[in-house]
C-alpha positions as CSV (number, residue, x, y, z in Angstrom):
1,M,-13.7,16.6,23.9
2,R,-11.8,19.9,23.5
3,L,-8.7,20.4,25.5
4,S,-6.3,23.5,26.1
5,M,-3.5,23.8,28.7
6,T,-5.0,26.9,30.5
7,S,-8.5,25.2,30.8
8,R,-7.1,22.1,32.1
9,M,-5.2,24.0,34.9
10,L,-8.5,25.5,36.0
11,S,-10.2,22.1,36.0
12,K,-7.8,19.5,37.8
13,K,-10.5,16.7,37.2
14,K,-9.7,16.5,33.4
15,T,-7.5,13.7,32.1
16,H,-4.2,14.8,30.6
17,P,-4.7,14.7,26.7
18,Q,-3.0,11.6,25.1
19,F,-2.5,13.0,21.7
20,E,-0.1,10.0,20.8
21,N,-3.2,7.7,20.6
22,F,-4.4,9.7,17.5
23,A,-3.0,10.0,13.9
24,S,-2.3,13.7,13.1
25,F,-5.2,13.9,10.5
26,E,-7.6,13.1,13.3
27,L,-6.7,16.3,15.3
28,T,-8.2,19.8,14.6
29,L,-6.3,22.9,15.7
30,W,-8.3,26.3,16.5
31,K,-6.7,29.6,16.7
32,V,-8.4,31.6,19.6
33,N,-7.6,34.6,21.8
34,I,-8.9,34.0,25.3
35,S,-7.4,36.2,27.9
36,F,-7.3,34.8,31.7
37,D,-6.0,38.4,32.8
38,S,-9.6,39.5,33.7
39,P,-13.0,38.3,33.3
40,N,-14.4,38.3,29.7
41,D,-17.1,36.6,27.7
42,K,-15.0,34.0,26.1
43,R,-13.2,33.0,29.4
44,N,-16.7,32.8,31.1
45,A,-18.0,30.7,28.3
46,L,-15.0,28.3,28.4
47,E,-15.0,27.9,32.2
48,A,-18.9,27.3,32.3
49,D,-18.8,24.7,29.6
50,P,-15.4,23.1,28.5
51,K,-17.6,21.9,25.5
52,A,-18.6,25.4,24.3
53,D,-18.9,25.8,20.6
54,I,-15.2,27.0,19.6
55,T,-16.6,29.0,16.5
56,T,-19.6,30.9,17.9
57,K,-18.8,31.1,21.7
58,L,-15.0,31.1,21.7
59,G,-14.2,33.1,18.3
60,G,-12.1,30.2,17.1
61,E,-10.8,30.0,13.5
62,E,-9.7,26.7,12.2
63,L,-6.1,26.4,11.3
64,S,-4.8,24.6,8.3
65,S,-2.3,21.6,8.7
66,L,-0.1,23.4,6.2
67,D,0.2,26.4,8.2
68,S,3.3,27.3,10.4
69,I,2.5,28.3,13.9
70,N,4.7,31.3,13.5
71,E,2.4,32.7,10.8
72,H,-0.3,33.3,13.4
73,F,1.6,33.9,16.6
74,D,4.7,36.2,16.6
75,K,4.8,36.7,20.2
76,P,2.3,34.7,22.1
77,V,0.6,36.8,25.0
78,K,1.0,35.3,28.6
79,K,-2.1,34.0,30.3
80,H,-3.8,33.9,27.1
81,V,-5.3,30.6,25.3
82,N,-4.2,30.8,21.7
83,V,-4.7,27.3,20.6
84,I,-7.4,24.7,21.1
85,V,-6.6,21.0,20.1
86,E,-9.8,19.3,19.2
87,V,-9.7,15.4,19.1
88,P,-12.4,13.1,17.7
89,A,-15.6,12.6,19.9
90,S,-14.9,8.8,20.3
91,F,-11.8,7.3,21.1
92,T,-10.5,4.4,18.8
93,P,-7.2,2.7,19.5
94,P,-4.7,2.8,16.6
95,Y,-4.9,-1.0,15.9
96,Y,-8.6,-0.8,15.8
97,Y,-8.6,2.0,13.2
98,I,-9.7,0.0,10.2
99,T,-12.4,0.1,7.8
100,Q,-15.5,-2.1,7.6
101,D,-14.4,-3.5,4.5
102,A,-11.1,-4.6,5.9
103,I,-12.8,-6.0,9.0
104,T,-15.0,-8.2,6.6
105,K,-12.0,-9.3,4.7
106,I,-10.3,-10.4,8.0
107,H,-13.3,-12.5,8.9
108,E,-13.5,-14.0,5.5
109,I,-9.8,-14.9,5.6
110,H,-10.2,-16.4,9.1
111,N,-13.1,-18.6,8.2
112,K,-11.2,-20.0,5.2
113,L,-8.3,-20.8,7.5
114,F,-10.2,-22.4,10.4
115,H,-13.7,-23.3,9.0
116,Q,-12.8,-25.0,5.7
117,T,-15.2,-27.4,4.0
118,I,-13.4,-30.8,3.8
119,E,-13.4,-31.6,0.3
120,T,-13.7,-35.3,-1.0
121,L,-10.6,-36.4,-2.9
122,S,-10.5,-39.4,-5.2
123,I,-7.4,-41.4,-4.7
124,S,-7.1,-42.2,-8.3
125,K,-7.2,-38.5,-9.3
126,I,-4.6,-37.4,-6.6
127,N,-2.0,-35.2,-8.5
128,T,1.1,-33.3,-7.5
129,E,-0.8,-30.4,-6.0
130,T,-3.0,-32.5,-3.6
131,Y,-0.1,-34.8,-2.9
132,Q,2.1,-31.9,-1.8
133,L,-0.9,-30.6,0.3
134,L,-1.0,-33.8,2.0
135,M,2.7,-34.0,2.7
136,N,2.8,-30.3,3.9
137,H,-0.3,-30.8,6.1
138,L,1.2,-33.7,7.9
139,K,4.8,-32.2,7.8
140,L,6.1,-35.3,6.0
141,K,9.1,-35.9,3.6
142,I,9.9,-38.8,1.3
143,E,13.3,-40.3,0.7
144,T,14.9,-43.5,-0.5
145,A,16.3,-46.1,1.6
146,D,19.1,-48.7,0.7
147,F,19.2,-52.1,2.2
148,D,21.5,-54.9,0.7
149,N,22.3,-58.4,1.5
150,I,18.9,-59.7,2.3
151,L,19.0,-63.4,2.5
152,I,16.3,-65.6,1.0
153,H,15.6,-68.7,2.9
154,S,14.1,-70.6,-0.2
155,N,15.2,-72.0,-3.3
156,V,11.9,-71.4,-5.1
157,S,11.7,-68.4,-7.4
158,S,8.5,-66.7,-8.0
159,P,7.3,-66.3,-11.7
160,A,6.6,-63.0,-13.2
161,F,2.8,-62.1,-13.4
162,E,1.6,-62.1,-17.1
163,W,-0.4,-59.0,-17.8
164,K,-2.9,-59.0,-20.9
165,D,-4.3,-56.2,-22.7
166,E,-7.2,-55.8,-20.3
167,S,-7.1,-53.2,-17.3
168,E,-5.7,-53.9,-14.1
169,L,-9.0,-54.5,-12.5
170,A,-10.0,-57.1,-15.0
171,H,-6.9,-59.2,-13.8
172,K,-8.1,-59.2,-10.2
173,D,-8.9,-63.0,-9.9
174,E,-5.6,-63.8,-11.6
175,Y,-3.3,-61.6,-9.5
176,L,-5.1,-62.6,-6.3
177,G,-4.4,-66.2,-7.2
178,W,-0.8,-65.3,-8.1
179,L,-0.5,-63.5,-4.6
180,R,-1.8,-66.5,-2.7
181,D,0.3,-69.1,-4.7
182,N,3.4,-67.0,-3.4
183,N,2.4,-67.2,0.2
184,L,1.6,-63.6,0.8
185,L,-1.0,-64.5,3.4
186,N,-4.8,-63.9,3.3
187,L,-5.9,-61.0,1.2
188,Y,-9.2,-59.2,0.9
189,K,-9.9,-57.5,-2.6
190,N,-11.4,-54.0,-3.4
191,P,-12.1,-52.6,0.0
192,L,-13.7,-49.2,0.1
193,L,-11.8,-46.9,2.5
194,P,-14.3,-44.1,3.3
195,F,-11.9,-41.7,5.3
196,N,-12.4,-38.5,3.8
197,V,-11.3,-39.9,0.4
198,H,-13.3,-41.6,-2.2
199,G,-12.0,-44.7,-3.8
200,G,-9.9,-47.5,-2.4
201,T,-6.6,-49.4,-3.0
202,D,-6.4,-52.6,-5.3
203,I,-5.7,-55.0,-2.3
204,V,-5.2,-55.0,1.5
205,A,-3.7,-57.5,3.6
206,V,-5.7,-58.4,6.6
207,D,-6.3,-61.3,9.0
208,E,-9.0,-63.7,8.5
209,G,-10.6,-62.6,11.8
210,G,-11.1,-59.0,10.6
211,V,-12.9,-60.1,7.4
212,A,-15.2,-62.7,9.3
213,I,-16.5,-59.9,11.8
214,D,-16.6,-57.1,9.0
215,L,-13.6,-55.2,10.5
216,V,-11.5,-55.0,7.4
217,P,-10.4,-51.3,7.5
218,E,-9.4,-51.8,11.2
219,S,-7.6,-54.9,10.4
220,I,-5.2,-53.7,7.7
221,Y,-1.6,-54.6,7.7
222,A,-0.6,-53.3,4.1
223,V,-2.1,-51.7,1.0
224,L,-0.9,-52.9,-2.4
225,Q,-1.3,-50.9,-5.5
226,L,-0.9,-53.0,-9.0
227,K,0.0,-51.3,-12.1
228,K,1.1,-52.7,-15.4
229,K,3.6,-49.8,-15.7
230,I,4.6,-47.7,-12.8
231,E,4.4,-44.0,-12.9
232,R,5.1,-41.3,-10.5
233,K,1.3,-40.9,-9.8
234,H,1.0,-44.2,-8.6
235,M,3.5,-43.6,-5.9
236,M,1.4,-40.6,-4.7
237,Q,-1.6,-42.8,-4.8
238,V,-0.1,-45.6,-2.6
239,V,1.3,-43.0,-0.1
240,L,-2.3,-41.6,0.3
241,E,-3.7,-45.2,0.7
242,M,-1.1,-45.9,3.4
243,V,-1.6,-42.8,5.4
244,V,-5.4,-43.2,5.4
245,A,-5.2,-46.9,6.3
246,D,-2.9,-46.4,9.2
247,I,-5.1,-43.7,10.4
248,F,-8.1,-46.0,10.6
249,T,-6.5,-49.4,11.4
250,S,-5.7,-50.6,14.9
251,D,-3.3,-48.7,17.2
252,R,-1.2,-51.9,17.3
253,R,-0.6,-52.0,13.5
254,T,1.6,-49.9,11.5
255,V,0.4,-50.0,7.9
256,F,2.9,-50.2,4.9
257,G,2.4,-49.7,1.2
258,I,3.3,-51.9,-1.7
259,L,3.6,-50.7,-5.4
260,S,4.4,-53.2,-7.9
261,D,3.9,-54.4,-11.4
262,L,4.1,-58.1,-10.1
263,R,7.1,-58.5,-12.5
264,N,10.4,-56.9,-11.6
265,D,9.2,-53.6,-10.1
266,W,8.5,-53.8,-6.2
267,R,8.6,-50.8,-4.1
268,I,7.7,-50.7,-0.4
269,Y,6.9,-47.6,1.5
270,W,6.6,-46.9,5.2
271,L,6.7,-44.0,8.0
272,E,9.5,-43.5,10.5
273,S,9.6,-41.4,13.5
274,D,11.7,-38.5,11.9
275,R,8.5,-37.8,9.8
276,K,10.2,-39.5,6.8
277,I,8.3,-41.6,4.4
278,K,10.9,-44.2,3.4
279,A,10.8,-45.7,-0.1
280,W,12.6,-49.0,-0.9
281,K,12.9,-50.8,-4.2
282,A,13.6,-54.3,-4.0
283,P,16.6,-55.6,-6.1
284,S,14.5,-58.5,-7.4
285,R,11.1,-60.1,-7.4
286,D,12.2,-63.0,-5.1
287,I,13.6,-60.6,-2.6
288,A,10.4,-58.6,-2.6
289,V,8.2,-61.5,-2.2
290,Y,10.3,-62.9,0.6
291,V,10.5,-59.6,2.6
292,I,6.8,-58.9,2.3
293,S,5.6,-62.2,3.2
294,T,8.0,-62.3,6.0
295,L,6.9,-58.9,7.4
296,L,3.2,-60.1,7.1
297,C,3.9,-63.1,9.1
298,E,5.6,-61.2,11.8
299,S,3.0,-58.6,11.9
300,S,0.2,-61.2,12.3
301,S,2.1,-63.1,15.0
302,K,3.3,-60.0,16.9
303,D,0.0,-58.1,16.8
304,N,0.0,-57.5,20.5
305,R,3.2,-55.7,20.5
306,E,3.4,-52.0,21.1
307,D,6.9,-51.2,19.8
308,T,7.8,-50.6,16.1
309,L,8.4,-53.7,13.9
310,P,11.1,-54.0,11.3
311,I,9.9,-53.9,7.6
312,I,13.4,-54.9,6.4
313,P,16.8,-54.8,8.3
314,A,17.6,-51.8,10.1
315,A,14.2,-50.2,9.2
316,K,11.4,-49.5,11.7
317,R,8.1,-47.9,11.1
318,V,5.7,-46.0,13.2
319,K,2.1,-45.0,13.3
320,L,1.1,-41.5,11.9
321,V,-0.7,-40.8,15.1
322,T,2.3,-41.0,17.3
323,L,3.8,-38.0,15.5
324,F,0.9,-35.8,16.6
325,Q,0.6,-36.9,20.3
326,M,0.6,-34.0,22.7
327,D,2.1,-33.7,26.1
328,E,-0.4,-35.4,28.8
329,D,-0.3,-31.8,30.7
330,Y,-1.2,-29.8,27.6
331,D,-4.4,-28.2,28.6
332,I,-4.4,-24.8,26.8
333,A,-7.4,-24.3,24.8
334,R,-7.3,-22.7,21.4
335,M,-8.4,-19.1,21.2
336,E,-11.2,-20.1,18.7
337,D,-12.6,-22.4,21.1
338,V,-13.4,-19.6,23.7
339,Y,-14.7,-17.1,21.1
340,D,-18.1,-17.3,22.7
341,V,-16.9,-15.6,25.9
342,M,-14.8,-13.0,24.1
343,S,-15.9,-9.4,23.1
344,K,-16.0,-8.6,19.4
345,E,-13.0,-6.4,19.8
346,E,-11.0,-9.3,21.4
347,I,-12.0,-11.6,18.6
348,L,-11.1,-9.0,16.0
349,H,-7.7,-8.4,17.7
350,H,-7.0,-12.1,17.7
351,K,-7.8,-12.6,14.1
352,I,-5.7,-9.5,13.1
353,G,-2.7,-11.2,15.1
354,I,-3.2,-14.4,13.1
355,A,-3.3,-12.5,9.9
356,V,0.0,-10.6,10.8
357,E,1.7,-13.8,11.7
358,M,0.6,-15.4,8.4
359,I,2.1,-12.3,6.4
360,K,5.3,-12.6,8.6
361,N,5.6,-16.4,7.5
362,T,4.9,-15.6,3.8
363,P,8.3,-15.3,2.0
364,S,6.8,-12.6,-0.3
365,F,6.1,-10.4,2.7
366,S,8.5,-11.4,5.4
367,S,10.9,-8.6,4.2
368,M,8.5,-6.0,5.5
369,F,9.0,-7.0,9.1
370,E,12.8,-7.1,9.1
């Protein structure tokens, strides 16, 4: 499309040129000398065909972008066309002016964000990176909780478990007996929890009915991780086990986690409504056994309750799913769900918008938008 002020006045059907839609390097300027004072070949050619060849028909000479307009026109003659502005043959909005390589890269980034292949994680192999990924994904934090003056209604003290040189797993019959002897309810050993993770916890507390009808994962009250010597990685393991078990178990049950050496180190973990995972270390073995056994007994007897149950005085736990519930009136579809009815340009525009928002929220690049 070629435009000039005079030719547009002669043909009122033409649209006003919108040069702001183009980058300056996309425009071509031609020097011409077409008189409209009297009939002539150039005028006739332009009026007959607005798309006439500028060089051969109109005697045009391409101007350099480095030239000053005063170098060519000292005193422009009236009723003459002196400059023709040539715009690209096809119109491309500025936000779509993007190379094919960039478009391909945007699609790749989008696919990685929204079509990731879910990897299988071994619980025993969880590390700081994967643990932080879990916490960030669920928007959870972990902090300690302090509770004192827990009264024990028993004069019987629980003996410390005696670990030998064998692995923890080699002691399973012994520690199961220890747990039963200390009234920690009915226990089902070594369950496999296949919920996007590979592996399982050492012990889960369930009711007998769940075992009888093969509904162990759906009947979990607590997960128990046993270690000879507790390290930080064991905390990450029990948090992952607790989260996974809570997702899979009944809606009426809020799973908590226990990490212990069965001697003097007893730690309890649970989730509260402020997206905080609370961690409490029992001051003694006897208090730990009392609190855990009391909680399990209360959980079993109040299994039909929908409100939260206390783990220890002043502490309440919630199910993970309650933190992600949407408003009942929420019916807005995600853009990705309607891609099949969107044009390629609309899809690309949406993906570009997502990419820009990601960059804005990345600390390294956010200053670019200030």
